[in-house]
C-alpha angles and dihedrals in degrees: 000000000000093000092045091052092050091049091050093050092049093049092043091051092050091049092046091050090054091049091051097048110132093029128096092251119102127192127207128184107199111198111184126164119229108339120210096258136126095269092068092050088065094055109084117212096027105120118234088223087072094057117103110228112244093233091053090051094050092046092050092048094049092045091050091046090056089050091048092239114165102198122040122183108192112206141138128216090233091051091049093048090049090050091052092049091047092051092045091051092046092051091047090052091049091050091050091050092048091052090047091050091053093058 
């Protein structure tokens, strides 16, 4: 449900921006990953390397706003590589546990 809601908001924002072209209203859909805020500190096992720094998020948003970009996906290659490694490790651990449970 969460992903569907995000997809809807992104599409809605892009549509709204098209409808409002030629007016003084601008629309921006900011799509960061995990932002370095308190909520992520309560989620154990979610590596800090995957968190987008707040200043990076704000800078990307302001830069995109100046360029009149509607959708902004804030990511970092390092963050994405860490996410891949985290997911790979998690899946490996789950597979090991599943094999162990079968025995």
